[in-house]
Each structure stands twice: as C-alpha cells, then as structure tokens.
C-alpha positions in Angstrom: 15.6 -0.8 -21.4 16.3 -1.3 -17.7 13.7 -0.1 -15.3 13.7 0.0 -11.5 10.2 -0.1 -9.9 10.1 0.7 -6.2 7.3 1.6 -3.8 7.4 5.2 -2.6 7.3 4.1 1.0 10.5 2.0 0.5 12.2 4.8 -1.4 11.5 7.3 1.4 12.9 5.0 4.0 16.0 4.5 1.9 16.5 8.3 1.5 16.0 8.8 5.2 18.6 6.2 6.0 21.2 7.7 3.6 20.5 11.2 4.9 20.9 10.1 8.5 24.3 8.4 7.8 25.6 9.7 4.5 28.6 7.3 4.4 26.4 4.3 4.8 26.0 1.7 2.1 22.8 -0.2 1.9 21.7 -3.1 -0.3 18.4 -3.1 -2.1 17.1 -6.6 -2.7 15.4 -6.8 -6.1 13.4 -9.2 -8.2 13.4 -9.4 -12.0 10.6 -9.1 -14.4 11.3 -9.6 -18.1 9.2 -7.2 -20.2 8.8 -6.8 -24.0 11.1 -3.8 -23.8 13.9 -5.2 -21.5 14.2 -5.9 -17.8 12.2 -4.5 -14.9 13.9 -4.7 -11.5 11.5 -4.7 -8.6 12.8 -3.1 -5.4 11.8 -5.5 -2.5 13.5 -4.5 0.8 16.7 -3.0 2.2 19.4 -4.6 4.4 22.2 -2.7 6.2 24.9 -5.4 5.9 26.2 -7.2 2.8 23.6 -9.9 2.2 26.1 -12.5 0.9 29.6 -12.5 2.3 32.0 -12.7 -0.6 29.1 -13.0 -3.1 27.7 -9.5 -3.7 26.7 -10.5 -7.2 23.3 -11.8 -5.9 19.9 -10.1 -6.6 20.9 -6.8 -4.9 21.7 -3.3 -5.9 24.3 -1.4 -3.9 22.8 2.0 -2.9 24.9 4.9 -1.8 24.2 8.5 -1.1 26.6 11.0 -2.9 27.2 14.7 -2.3 29.0 15.1 -5.7 29.2 13.1 -8.9 29.8 9.4 -8.0 33.2 7.8 -8.6 33.1 5.1 -11.3 33.9 2.3 -10.9 33.1 2.3 -7.2 36.1 1.7 -5.0 34.4 0.0 -2.1 33.4 -3.3 -3.7 35.8 -6.2 -4.3 33.4 -7.9 -6.7 30.7 -6.5 -8.9 27.1 -6.5 -7.6 24.1 -6.8 -9.8 23.6 -3.1 -10.0 24.4 0.3 -8.5 22.1 3.1 -7.4 23.4 6.5 -6.4 21.1 9.0 -4.7 22.2 12.6 -4.4 22.1 14.1 -0.9 22.9 17.5 0.4 23.4 19.9 -2.5 22.9 17.0 -4.9 19.5 16.1 -3.5 17.1 15.1 -6.4 19.9 13.7 -8.5 20.0 10.0 -9.3 22.3 7.7 -11.2 22.2 4.0 -11.8 23.6 1.0 -13.7 22.8 -2.7 -14.0 25.1 -5.5 -15.0 24.8 -6.4 -18.6 27.2 -9.2 -19.8 30.8 -8.2 -18.9 29.9 -4.6 -18.2 27.0 -2.3 -17.1 24.0 -0.8 -18.9 22.3 2.4 -18.0 19.3 2.4 -15.7 16.9 4.1 -18.0 14.0 4.8 -15.7 12.8 4.6 -12.2 9.1 4.0 -11.6 7.9 5.2 -8.2 4.7 3.5 -7.2 2.9 5.9 -4.9 1.7 9.5 -4.7 2.4 11.1 -8.1 3.2 7.8 -9.9 6.3 9.5 -11.2 8.6 8.1 -13.9 12.1 9.4 -13.4 14.6 9.0 -16.2 18.0 7.7 -15.0 20.8 10.1 -15.7 24.1 8.7 -17.1 26.9 8.3 -14.6 29.2 11.3 -15.1 32.3 10.3 -17.1 30.9 6.9 -18.1 29.4 6.4 -21.5 26.5 3.9 -21.2 24.1 3.4 -24.1 20.4 3.3 -23.1 17.1 3.5 -24.8 15.1 6.7 -24.4 11.8 6.7 -22.6 8.8 6.3 -24.8 7.3 9.7 -25.5 3.6 10.6 -25.3 2.2 10.8 -28.9 1.5 14.4 -30.1 -2.2 14.9 -29.3 -4.7 17.7 -29.8 -5.4 18.1 -26.1 -8.5 20.3 -26.6 -10.6 17.1 -26.3 -9.3 16.7 -22.7 -9.0 20.4 -21.8 -11.6 20.2 -19.0 -10.0 17.0 -17.6 -6.5 18.6 -17.7 -7.9 21.7 -15.9 -9.5 19.6 -13.2 -6.3 17.6 -12.6 -4.3 20.7 -12.3 -1.9 20.6 -15.2 -1.0 18.7 -18.4 1.9 16.9 -16.7 -0.5 15.1 -14.3 -2.8 14.1 -17.1 0.2 12.8 -19.1 1.3 10.7 -16.1 -2.2 9.3 -15.9 -2.7 8.4 -19.5 0.7 6.8 -20.0 0.0 4.2 -17.2 -0.9 0.9 -18.9 -4.1 -0.3 -17.2 -5.5 -3.8 -17.0 -9.1 -4.7 -16.3 -9.8 -8.2 -14.9 -13.5 -8.9 -15.5 -15.1 -6.9 -18.2 -18.8 -7.3 -17.5 -21.1 -4.7 -15.8 -18.4 -3.0 -13.7 -15.4 -3.6 -15.9 -17.0 -2.2 -19.0 -17.8 1.0 -17.1 -14.1 1.2 -16.0 -12.9 0.6 -19.6 -15.1 3.3 -21.2 -14.2 5.8 -18.5 -10.4 5.2 -19.0 -10.9 5.4 -22.8 -12.5 8.8 -22.4 -9.7 10.0 -20.1 -7.2 9.3 -22.9 -5.4 6.3 -21.3 -3.1 5.0 -24.0 -3.1 1.3 -23.3 -6.0 -0.8 -21.9 -5.8 -4.6 -21.4 -9.1 -6.4 -21.2 -9.3 -9.8 -19.5 -12.5 -11.9 -19.4 -13.4 -15.4 -20.6 -17.1 -14.9 -20.9 -19.4 -14.1 -23.8 -22.1 -11.4 -23.9 -25.5 -12.7 -22.9 -28.8 -10.9 -23.1 -29.0 -10.3 -19.4 -25.7 -8.3 -19.7 -27.3 -5.7 -22.0 -29.1 -3.8 -19.3 -26.0 -2.8 -17.3 -22.9 -3.3 -19.5 -21.3 -0.5 -21.5 -20.4 -1.0 -25.2 -22.6 -3.9 -26.1 -25.8 -4.3 -28.1 -28.0 -7.1 -29.3 -25.7 -7.8 -32.1 -22.9 -8.6 -29.7 -24.8 -11.4 -27.9 -22.6 -14.6 -28.2 -19.4 -12.6 -28.8 -16.6 -12.5 -26.2 -17.1 -9.5 -23.9 -13.5 -8.3 -24.4 -13.8 -8.4 -28.2 -17.1 -6.4 -28.2 -15.7 -3.9 -25.7 -12.5 -3.5 -27.7 -14.5 -2.7 -30.8 -16.5 -0.1 -28.9 -13.4 1.5 -27.4 -11.8 1.8 -30.8 -14.8 3.7 -32.1 -15.1 5.8 -28.9 -11.5 7.0 -29.0 -11.2 7.4 -32.8 -9.1 9.2 -34.2 -6.8 9.3 -31.2 -4.3 6.4 -30.7 -5.1 3.8 -28.1 -3.7 0.4 -27.7 -6.5 -2.0 -26.7 -5.5 -5.6 -25.9 -8.4 -7.9 -25.6 -7.7 -11.3 -23.9 -10.7 -13.7 -24.1 -9.6 -16.0 -21.3 -9.5 -16.3 -17.6 -6.8 -14.7 -15.5 -3.9 -17.3 -15.3 -1.3 -18.9 -17.5 -0.9 -17.0 -20.7 -2.9 -14.0 -19.5 -0.3 -13.2 -16.7 2.0 -11.4 -19.1 -0.3 -8.6 -20.3 -1.6 -8.0 -16.7 1.8 -7.7 -15.1 3.0 -5.5 -17.9 0.4 -3.0 -16.8 0.9 -0.5 -14.0 -2.6 -0.4 -12.6 -4.8 -3.5 -12.2 -8.6 -3.0 -11.9 -10.2 -6.2 -10.6 -13.9 -6.3 -11.3 -14.4 -10.0 -11.3 -17.2 -11.9 -9.6 -15.1 -14.9 -8.6 -13.0 -14.6 -5.4 -10.4 -16.8 -7.1 -9.8 -14.2 -9.8 -9.7 -11.4 -7.2 -7.1 -13.4 -5.2 -5.0 -14.0 -8.2 -5.1 -10.3 -9.2 -4.0 -9.4 -5.7 -1.1 -11.9 -5.8 0.1 -10.4 -9.1 -0.3 -6.8 -7.9 1.6 -7.5 -4.7 4.3 -9.5 -6.3 5.0 -7.1 -9.2 4.5 -3.8 -7.4 1.3 -2.8 -9.3 -1.5 -0.6 -8.0 -4.5 -2.8 -7.3 -8.0 -1.3 -7.6 -10.6 -3.9 -6.4 -14.2 -3.0 -7.0 -17.2 -5.0 -5.8 -20.9 -4.1 -5.6 -23.7 -6.0 -4.0 -27.5 -6.0 -4.1 -28.4 -8.7 -1.7 -31.9 -10.2 -1.3 -33.9 -9.5 1.8 -34.3 -12.3 4.4 -38.1 -12.0 4.6 -40.9 -10.6 2.6 -42.2 -7.7 4.8 -39.3 -5.3 4.1 -39.9 -2.9 1.2 -36.3 -1.6 1.0 -35.1 -4.0 -1.7 -32.4 -5.6 0.5 -28.8 -4.6 1.1 -27.2 -2.2 -1.4 -23.6 -1.4 -1.1 -20.1 -1.4 -2.5 -16.4 -1.8 -1.5 -13.7 0.0 -3.4 -10.1 -0.7 -2.4 -7.0 1.0 -3.9 -3.9 -0.8 -2.6 -0.3 0.4 -3.0 2.6 -2.0 -2.7 4.3 -1.5 0.6 1.0 -0.7 2.4 -0.3 -4.3 2.6 -2.4 -6.3 0.2 -6.0 -7.3 -0.5 -5.9 -9.8 2.4 -4.9 -6.9 4.8 -7.7 -4.7 3.4 -10.8 -6.7 4.1 -9.8 -10.0 2.6 -12.3 -12.0 0.5 -15.8 -13.3 1.0 -14.5 -16.9 1.1 -10.7 -17.1 1.1 -10.5 -20.8 1.5 -12.8 -21.5 -1.5 -10.8 -19.0 -3.6 -7.6 -20.9 -2.8 -9.2 -24.2 -3.6 -10.4 -22.9 -6.9 -6.9 -21.7 -7.8 -5.5 -25.1 -7.0 -8.2 -26.9 -8.8 -10.1 -25.0 -11.5 -12.8 -27.8 -11.5 -13.8 -26.8 -7.9 -17.0 -24.8 -8.2 -19.3 -23.3 -5.6 -22.6 -25.2 -5.3 -24.6 -22.2 -4.0 -27.1 -20.6 -6.3 -25.9 -17.0 -7.0 -29.5 -15.8 -6.3 -29.0 -16.8 -2.7 -26.2 -14.1 -2.5 -27.3 -11.5 -5.0 -30.7 -10.2 -6.0 -29.2 -8.7 -9.2 -27.3 -5.7 -10.4 -27.9 -1.9 -10.5 -26.0 0.2 -13.1 -26.6 3.2 -10.8 -24.7 1.6 -8.0 -21.9 0.3 -10.3 -21.5 3.9 -11.7 -21.0 5.2 -8.2 -18.4 2.6 -7.4 -16.5 3.0 -10.7 -16.5 6.8 -10.4 -15.1 6.6 -6.9 -12.4 4.1 -8.0 -11.2 6.1 -10.9 -11.3 9.2 -8.9 -8.9 7.5 -6.4 -6.5 6.7 -9.2 -6.6 10.3 -10.4 -6.0 11.5 -6.8 -3.0 9.1 -6.6 -1.5 10.5 -9.8 -1.9 14.2 -8.8 -0.4 13.3 -5.4 -3.5 14.0 -3.2 -3.9 10.3 -2.2 -0.8 9.1 -0.4 -1.8 5.8 1.1 -3.9 2.8 0.3 -7.6 3.5 0.7 -10.6 1.3 1.4 -14.0 2.9 0.8 -17.2 1.3 1.8 -20.5 2.7 0.7 -24.0 1.5 1.6 -27.6 2.7 1.5 -29.5 2.6 4.7 -33.2 1.6 5.0 -34.2 5.2 4.4 -32.3 5.4 1.1 -29.5 7.6 2.5 -25.9 6.9 1.4 -23.5 6.0 4.1 -19.8 6.4 3.4 -17.1 4.7 5.6 -13.4 4.2 5.4 -12.8 0.9 7.3 -9.4 0.4 9.1 -7.3 -2.3 7.5 -5.9 -5.1 9.6 -2.9 -3.6 11.5 0.3 -5.4 10.6 3.9 -4.8 11.5 6.9 -6.4 9.9 6.7 -9.5 12.1 3.0 -9.9 11.4 2.9 -9.6 7.7 0.4 -11.8 5.9 1.8 -14.6 3.8 1.2 -12.6 0.6 3.1 -9.5 1.8 5.9 -11.7 3.1 6.2 -13.4 -0.2 6.6 -10.1 -1.9 9.3 -9.1 0.6 7.6 -5.8 1.7 6.2 -4.5 4.9 5.0 -1.3 6.6 7.0 1.7 5.5 9.5 -0.4 3.6 11.1 -1.6 6.9 14.8 -2.3 6.7 16.0 -5.8 7.7 19.0 -5.6 9.9 
C-alpha cells in the first residue's frame, strides 16, 4: 500500500497555487517511511521550479492541477519522477489521482492522509485509462455501535467517530496521566493503542493510576494496563501493543506507525524525543504535563502551585519547541546524547506530589482537543494552560506560541522541512 501523508496547511497552499495558475507544475518534496503495510510518503514542502535539473527522479512528486481526466503518461516530463499527483480544479474540484514509481512502472497511490482539521483519509482513485493494482483501505470492523451511541451523537455523526477510532494512537509514559489517557481512548472505541513505558508498578502508583491493583505491583506498567484494557473493551476488537521499554531504538517503529502521539512522560528527554518523531513523521502530538509544586515557605495554606499544560501540535504549525519548549531543554538534549546523564535534583524539590483530580482535568481537555480536531472544530495547534489561584478558582489561558516565519524556523521544524502555512520555496 502506498500512502501520502500531508499537513492540511501544506495541501491548502498547494491547491491555492494551482487554482491561481492552473497550468503551473509544482514539485512536492517527500520523505519516505516504510510501514508494515507498504510505503508512506511524507509531504514536506513545495518548490516552483524543477528541483534537480535533468534529475527529476529525486524525492519529489510532480503535482499538477487538471480540469479533466489527466493524460497518462504525462507529456511534460522527459524522465520519470518519483511520483505524480493530480488535483482536480474547476469542475473537477475534489477529484484526486496519484501514482508512485514501483520498479519499472507505477503503483496506485492508495490513500492520502490529511493531517489537520477532520483528519481525513482520502482513497486515491485510479488514473482514468490506466490499470494499476492497489490494496484496498482497511475497513472498520462491523461493530454494534449501541455501546457508543451517546459518543456518536455528541460527535455529530458516525463518520466522525469512525475517523477517530481508526487513528492508531501511541501513549509515551503510562503512569498516572498516561493510564487515564489509555482507558479513555479504550472506552471511546479506538482500535489500536500503543503503550510505551519502561517502568514497573510501585505501591505509590496505586493511588492515581488507572487499571492497576496490589497484584500488579512489580509488573511492567504497560503489561498491567494492556491486561486491563483487554478486559475493559471485551468483547469488542482492540489491538493493544504494550512496549515495556523507553522511547528510543526498537520502540520508534510502533510510535511512528501511530497517527497521534500522546506524551505523558515525566522526563523532558522523552518529551523532546516524542516531539522530534511527531514533527519528522507528520504525527499529531498531544503533550500533557501537570504540576503540584511545593510552597516556598510554611505560612501559606494553599498547598502550592497547581496547574497543567496541554499542547496539541499539528505538523506545519510548529513544534513543541515553538509551543512553550521544555523545562530544561539543554538537559533533555544531554540525556538523549548520553542516557547515563541524570539530574541530581531531588524530585521533591520540583513536585509536591500528584493529584488524580488535576490529571483527570488535563486528560479530559487533551482528548477533547483530539475529538474537536477530528470533527473539524479545531483547526490549528492549541496550547492550553490551566492553573488554580490562591482562592481555588480555575484560571484558563491560551498562551501565544513563539512567532516564527519561514526564515526563523526552529531547528526541529527546519529539519522536518515545514514552516508556517506550508510556505513554498521559490
């Protein structure tokens, strides 16, 4: 199966360019990700001139707007590019055709995944007059949807719910926050959930974690949580992938094969790595962090700072570094370069403990953002900060991300080849 994944902001710019100059040809630079089911092509950026003179077989798709069925083979290329993408314009608006080189010929572009509002999967249509064999898209299993009738009603329709549950979702960090994410996704009917965590259940986890009891103490968190999810979702099919290890190395594959990455890890190094993977592979990143910090002196009765940050970041809008960065970026980088580097600070100097009530608020807000993304109500990356003031009142803020244009992209965005609004490179 050949899949093209492209940020919605980049696709919109591409369509605008073709509509403005219908005879124009643009080149879509792509990266390749090999999946268990075939190849995923990652749309990076657009250029208006042939990227390699005389060598158009590089990592680019030729993109052209067509008002009728496209002519195959195209007459405008002296040599074959990596792939072709034809977008209908005018009376053909909404039509799409595509093919990718396979051996001596071309294979059908089976699907296009649009990462953005709606999270749509488009099935690539065969090029008229050309017989290309392609694998069908994977269907949603037949389910008795009465279990989710209220959810479907709240989301607006069954189609939106099906788009939501067919998105494979990875959870990095499956402790107090991650376990709440996992059980909520399971109850929503999500079909594939990947669990990443190297830690085992300890007794101090039992007060706030979901899915664990005394008998799970000493077991890997992901194994205990997978067992609980299996029982929770029975008899409905759910693919649970527990990975009892840290994010990195062999655990990259299941994470990048997901479409949404929830990062609930304590360590900034894991959060930075999750951000790198999400930005590089065009995955939706949902970063969740809560804090109950100790007071600086003994005469305050308020229990210290209580707050949370929830950041849903779409490819093409920036990255985690643009939306608030990390508590200690330099230390996170040092830990990625050398796993033996550890902070010497006692965690009690930074955190007084954990509150399930606060974690539930943060997780509920995060998953609601994902739902709003799927139904199309949320169209941009969103950073939500919540905090309780000294009087116990909840304060809700939406901080402004660091403003960046194409020339001021952070290193992570530049590496992924994306910028604001999918800017075209002349």
